[in-house]
N, C-alpha and C positions, 0 to 999 in steps of 0.2 A: 495236424501235420503241417498245414500251411503256416500256422503261427510259429511252429518250431523252426521252419526254414527261414522265416523273416527274422526271427530272433538271432539265428545263427549268422545271417547276412549282416545284421547290425553289429553283432559282436566282432565279425571279421573286419568291418569298416573301422570300428573303434580301435581294434588291434593294429591295423595298418597305420592309422593316424598316430598312435602312440609310437610305433616303430619309426615313422618318419621324424617325429619330434625328438626321439632319442638317438637318431642316427649319428649326430655329431654332438656328443655331450659337452655341456658348458663347463669351463674351468672355474676355479674358486672365485676369481675376480668378477666374473659374470654372474655366478650364483649369488654372491654377496650383493651385487648391485640390484639383482632381481628381488632379493629379500627386502632390501631397503625400500625399493620402489613400491612393493606390495604393502609394506608397513604404512606408507604415507598415502595409500589409495591410488597409486598410479597403476597402469596396466601395460607394462613394457611388452614389446614384440616378443613372441615365443622363440625358442631355440632354432627351429627350422626356418622361421621367417628371418631371424638374425643371420643365419648361415646364407640365406638367399641374398641378403643385403651385402654381405662380404663378397659373395660370388660376383654380384653385379659391379661393385666398385672395382674389384680386381679385373673383371672382364673388360671394362671400358677405360681402365687406367684413370679412374676419377681422381682429380687433384683438387677440385673445388666442389664441395657438397654442402647443401642446406638440409637440415632436418627441422621439421616443425613438430615440436613435442620431443623432449629429451629422453623420455622413458627412464629418467633418473640415471642415465648413463649406459643402459643396456644397448640401445640401438647405436649410440655413438661408438661404443667399443667394437661392436660388430662392423660398423662402417669403416672405422679407421684401421682396423686390422686388414682391410683389403686395399687401403689407400697407400700411396708412396709416403715415405717418412717426412717429406717436405710439403705434404698436402695440407689443405685448410678445411676444417669442418666448422661451419657456421650453425650454431644450435640456437633455435628460437623456442622460448618457453615462457608462458605467462606466470609460472610459479617459481620464484627465486629459490625456494627450498629444493625443488627438483633439480635446478641447475647446480646448487651446492653439492648435492649428492652425485650428480653427473661428474663434476670435477674430481670428487673423491674416487669414483669408479675409474676414471681415466688414470689417475695416479696409481691405483692398485693394480691396474692392468699393464703398468709400465709404459703408458702412452704419453707421458709428460713431454716427450720430445716433439710430439705433433703440435702443430699450431692450431689452436682452437679459438673461436670467437663466440662468446656466449652473449646473446642479446635477450634481455628480459622485456616482455611486453606482449600484447595481443598480436597474433600472427598477421592479421589483416591490416595492422598498422605498420608492422615491421617489414613485411615482404615488399611493399611498394618502394621502400627505400633502398633495396638492394639493386645491384647493377644488372641491366638487361644483358642477356646472352653470355653471362660470365660464369655459368655453373655447369658442371658435368652431370650432376644428379641432384634431385630434390626428393626427399623422403618425408611423407606426411603421416603423422600419428597423433593428432590432436583432436579438436572439436569436430565431431563427425558432421555436424550440420554445416560446417564451413568448407567441407571437402570440395564442392564445386568451385568456390572462390580460390581455394588453394591451387586447383588445377589451372585456373586462368593465370594466376601469378607465376606458376611453375613454367608454363609455356613461354612466358616472357623472359624468365630468368635462364632457361636452358639454352645451351649452344646446340647447333645441329648435331645429332647423334647422341645427345644427352638423354638421360632416363629419369622419368618420374615414377614414384612408387607410393602406394597407399596401403597401410596396414588395416586390418579389420575389414577387409573387402567383402567378407561373407557375413560379418556382424552376427556371430553366434548362431549361424544358420537361419537368420531371419530374412536375409536378402532374397533367398530362393523361395521363400514362403510368401505368397501373395496376400496372406491374411495379415501380415505385419505391415502397418502403414504409419508407424510412428515417425516423427520428424528425422531422427537419426538414420533409420533404415531407408527412408525415401531419399535423403540426401546422398547416401552411398549409392543407391540405384541410379540417381541422377548423374553422379560422376562416372558410373559404369557406362551410361548412355553417351555421355560427352566424349569419353575416351574412345569408345567403340565406333562412334560416328564421325570422328575427326580425321580427315584424310591426311593430316599432318603427322599422325601418330600410328605406330605399329603396336597394337595392344597385346597383352597376355595376362590372363587371370590364373594365378598359381594357387592351388588348394593346399597350401601349407599353413599350419597354425589356424588362425582365424581368417585366412585368405590374404593374399598379397596381389594387388592389382598394379601391373607395371605397363609402361609404354615407352617406346623410343621415339624421340622427335626426329622426323625425317630431315635429311640434309636439304 
């Protein structure tokens, strides 16, 4: 009987997760971008996480956003759909093919009127060249082992009241399992600790998709 109850509880959790992911269905431009991303081995942010990004950019009126890892356009489409039409998205990706696909996704989504700045190169080399305090939001979805360094750069780049967000904050349910001690999982745990313990930040861990860790930089 106990096993049946546990199985039922797991099924209910999985059904709830599926409901959350499907709550705001993606349209064809996003679905196409996601398919192309998966074909080249990218792992774009999920639909619920993307909706959260759009919500955040709309909420704070984000006009200048940096994304680290383009997701072949999926995250950029979600971000820009919440940004004003004269806003600027700076997209950093080490893979030129991912950026080519991102540009295609933007065109298919009718976002060509947005100003986008695509920068190809390692994030830890690109981010230091960006202007201090000039950005409303920084979204990170690239090398998990570099997440702590991305946070350090983000705190410098963000204006007071700006938001930093990290995808894969639950890392396939490994972060909550102390038995997982691989470098990626440990780096994500480290950025959790850094955000939680930094008095300059107001943190929030949102269990959508693979987890979205957010924080507001205090004024």
